[in-house]
KETI-686970 format. One record per residue (C-alpha): x, y, z; residue in three letters. Coordinates in steps of 0.02 Angstrom, whole numbers, plus 50000, padded with zeros to 5 digits. Layout:
N
XYZALA/...
end
This chain:
346
515725123548698UNK/513955130448646UNK/513765117548528UNK/514265104248661UNK/513325111848799UNK/511865111548656UNK/512125095448640UNK/512135088548803UNK/510655096148879UNK/509655088948726UNK/510605070648764UNK/509695072548932UNK/508075082948892UNK/507745067548782UNK/508525054148916UNK/506985063249052UNK/505645062548912UNK/506175041448895UNK/506175039549075UNK/504615047649088UNK/503885038748957UNK/504015023149006UNK/503055027149204UNK/501175021649147UNK/499805030049227UNK/499275022249417UNK/497205021749472UNK/496605019249623UNK/494795014149630UNK/494035016249781UNK/492415003749826UNK/492105004750001UNK/490384998949978UNK/491364982849917UNK/493034984850054UNK/494304986249914UNK/495484998949814UNK/495624993349662UNK/497584997849585UNK/497154999449370UNK/498875000249240UNK/498565000249082UNK/496904999549089UNK/497144983649190UNK/497064974749345UNK/498754974749440UNK/497954973149595UNK/496554976149755UNK/496934981049938UNK/495414973550010UNK/494764972450183UNK/493404964150202UNK/492714961650384UNK/492584945250388UNK/494224943450382UNK/495774942350489UNK/496834955250386UNK/496914966550256UNK/497924958750090UNK/498074963349929UNK/497424950249816UNK/497464944049674UNK/499324950049598UNK/499454952549412UNK/501254949949360UNK/501434964449186UNK/501254951649086UNK/499454947949143UNK/499884929249226UNK/499084929949406UNK/500524925749529UNK/499654923349694UNK/498954908249737UNK/496844906249698UNK/496484898949896UNK/495654899950010UNK/494824914649920UNK/494554909049745UNK/495544891049715UNK/495984885149570UNK/496404867049496UNK/497964859349557UNK/498454871449674UNK/499134866249882UNK/497484873949994UNK/498484873850144UNK/498884887850286UNK/497304895750254UNK/497904910650297UNK/499084912750149UNK/498084928550039UNK/499084937149918UNK/500014951150010UNK/500234954350170UNK/500874960250327UNK/500724955450493UNK/501944944850642UNK/501824931250768UNK/502044937250919UNK/501264956050976UNK/500914951351176UNK/500974935151182UNK/499744937551002UNK/499634928850850UNK/499104939450707UNK/500164928250570UNK/499154910950589UNK/497554918650608UNK/496044912150513UNK/494494903850474UNK/495284888250520UNK/495324892550693UNK/494144885650802UNK/492984900750932UNK/493484893251077UNK/495514895451041UNK/495414912850970UNK/495874921451117UNK/497604917651058UNK/497634925150899UNK/497624942550848UNK/496554951850703UNK/496844968950591UNK/495364977750563UNK/495384992250443UNK/494615011050514UNK/494945022750369UNK/495565024250191UNK/496555041450233UNK/497015043250045UNK/497085036249869UNK/497845046949745UNK/498405041549583UNK/499805044349486UNK/501545040049397UNK/501685035849595UNK/499985030049666UNK/500085031449862UNK/498595023549971UNK/498715027550147UNK/497695016950259UNK/497445015450442UNK/497255000150527UNK/497194992450725UNK/497854975750783UNK/496694973650905UNK/496574956751007UNK/494884945051002UNK/493824958151139UNK/494074972451036UNK/495584979351118UNK/496804988451004UNK/498654985151071UNK/499164995750890UNK/498865008050780UNK/499495004950578UNK/499735018250463UNK/500115009950293UNK/500895020050157UNK/500635008349970UNK/501835018749833UNK/501215009249658UNK/502145013649496UNK/502255005549331UNK/503105003549187UNK/502904991249032UNK/503824976349073UNK/504044980849300UNK/502614981049447UNK/503234989849614UNK/502414989949780UNK/503285002349923UNK/502434994850083UNK/502785008650209UNK/502165003650390UNK/502285013350550UNK/501675003650696UNK/501275012450875UNK/500585007151041UNK/498925012351093UNK/498465007551261UNK/499995001951338UNK/501514992251322UNK/501734980651166UNK/503114969851155UNK/503434960450977UNK/504504945651027UNK/505534936050896UNK/504574924650794UNK/504864915950618UNK/502904919150571UNK/503254935850500UNK/503094946750397UNK/503024955850248UNK/502324942150132UNK/501724935649967UNK/500804916049926UNK/501054913849755UNK/500384903349625UNK/500734884849597UNK/501844889949443UNK/503164899449552UNK/503464885549687UNK/504794875949681UNK/504554857249589UNK/504664842949767UNK/504044827349794UNK/504194827349977UNK/502504828350091UNK/502984840450250UNK/502294845850398UNK/502564863150458UNK/502394866450648UNK/501874883150714UNK/502594890750857UNK/501064882750962UNK/501264865050930UNK/499644865450775UNK/500454855150627UNK/499974858550439UNK/500464845550308UNK/501014850450128UNK/500664836050028UNK/501624832749874UNK/500774833849728UNK/501084837049509UNK/502674845349471UNK/501984849249291UNK/502324866949295UNK/503114870349413UNK/504714881049406UNK/505004892549517UNK/506594895449619UNK/507504906549748UNK/509144916449731UNK/509434929049868UNK/510854943949879UNK/511924931949984UNK/512214920049864UNK/511184906949902UNK/509744896549777UNK/508194884049831UNK/507784880049970UNK/509364886750049UNK/508934903150074UNK/507834902050201UNK/508254907750376UNK/509784915850270UNK/509894935350280UNK/509534947550129UNK/509484963950071UNK/508164955749933UNK/507664939549865UNK/507054935649718UNK/505774920949634UNK/505794917949468UNK/504754904849362UNK/503804903949185UNK/501974902549170UNK/501024904949028UNK/502484901748902UNK/503364919248996UNK/504814921249118UNK/504314931149256UNK/505434937949450UNK/504624944449579UNK/505724950649705UNK/505424957549907UNK/506964970649953UNK/507504976450123UNK/507874993650170UNK/509204998750287UNK/508415007350397UNK/507334994450443UNK/507774985950622UNK/508574969750622UNK/509294973250415UNK/509844963550322UNK/507814955650369UNK/507904933750375UNK/507164927250243UNK/505384915450285UNK/505174907150097UNK/504624892550069UNK/504574879149899UNK/502874876549924UNK/502574895749890UNK/502504905050048UNK/503904921550017UNK/504114931550153UNK/505554943550256UNK/505514945850414UNK/506524959050512UNK/505774955850667UNK/506324934250678UNK/507984930050701UNK/508484919350852UNK/507014911050790UNK/507554905150632UNK/509644902650672UNK/509934898250871UNK/511354906250899UNK/510674924650815UNK/510184938550967UNK/508254936051010UNK/507434952950943UNK/506064959951067UNK/505244977151031UNK/504614985851180UNK/503474997951132UNK/502435012151272UNK/500875020751232UNK/501305031451080UNK/502865024351023UNK/503225017250868UNK/504325008850744UNK/504185008750545UNK/504774996350422UNK/504804998650255UNK/504834981250128UNK/504734984049910UNK/503804970649817UNK/504474970649620UNK/503954960349483UNK/504314958649318UNK/503844949449143UNK/505144945049016UNK/507014947149026UNK/507864940449151UNK/507984948649331UNK/509964948349340UNK/511074950949527UNK/511474966549469UNK/509854976149428UNK/509164968749586UNK/510804978649686UNK/509974994749580UNK/508384992049644UNK/508834988649841UNK/510035005049814UNK/508805015349729UNK/507465009849851UNK/508665012950000UNK/508675031849972UNK/507065034049962UNK/505835033850141UNK/
end
């Protein structure tokens, strides 16, 4: 019996050591003068949290898969040959919404002329509270959601929790939005919330030119282009694939494609504690990959309209996970395991 117990303890210890050995340290490097925080894994850049004062929101850009391939689109910051140049507000990984007290935080960009800016909001980083490196590195940021006159509607406290192993990278994004100076109403809108705009390789092949219109009636044409090397495919927890994923409700959505000869899969995971769970998927074949907890009727007409009203000092917290892996297939079973783990946190 003693030998059996000893053997069991040894096996448990070996398992713990193996798991710990697989985890990689994540180093956060602040560069306040450049308005960014670099996220370094294994001596290489994974992503950078960037908050330039001349942009309308903070974002993570660029983002690299574990094998070193960049998975975010370059435009409008670092345009690459052959990629689409639509939707200049789609930058890296970001978080915002299309209707906060009637202001559009989602579509704001340098493309909006000055005489129309009063209809849009922008997000200003006020403080990097902490940047702690480790096996789970945590970046905590405070930002203001402002109108065009500098009045603050919401104060956002965000935690980015980064972790990694040899074959995967994980970002947990925990955002608490607090009404700053009065009543704030966040109204059902398809433009939201936790999103990434992906590299051309992860788009779905298409021979169509499409026109998308926002809720203000502004059209954007997404032109057909060469499909060489374009291999993206969506798969959702609800069992849908491709274009069918858009507007569906899911625990998670995966987007897979092959770049630089390596299969890469990224996933966005909702959390059961979120309002609007399971969230509707704003996943487009041209490379916008988003999940939206505060949009429902704007996707499916017979779904109940979501309207969140916060009085001064009241808050709402939303939790999302971004996961990316290179090499082996990310199966639905594995995705369900990741979702279950994430569901038990925060």
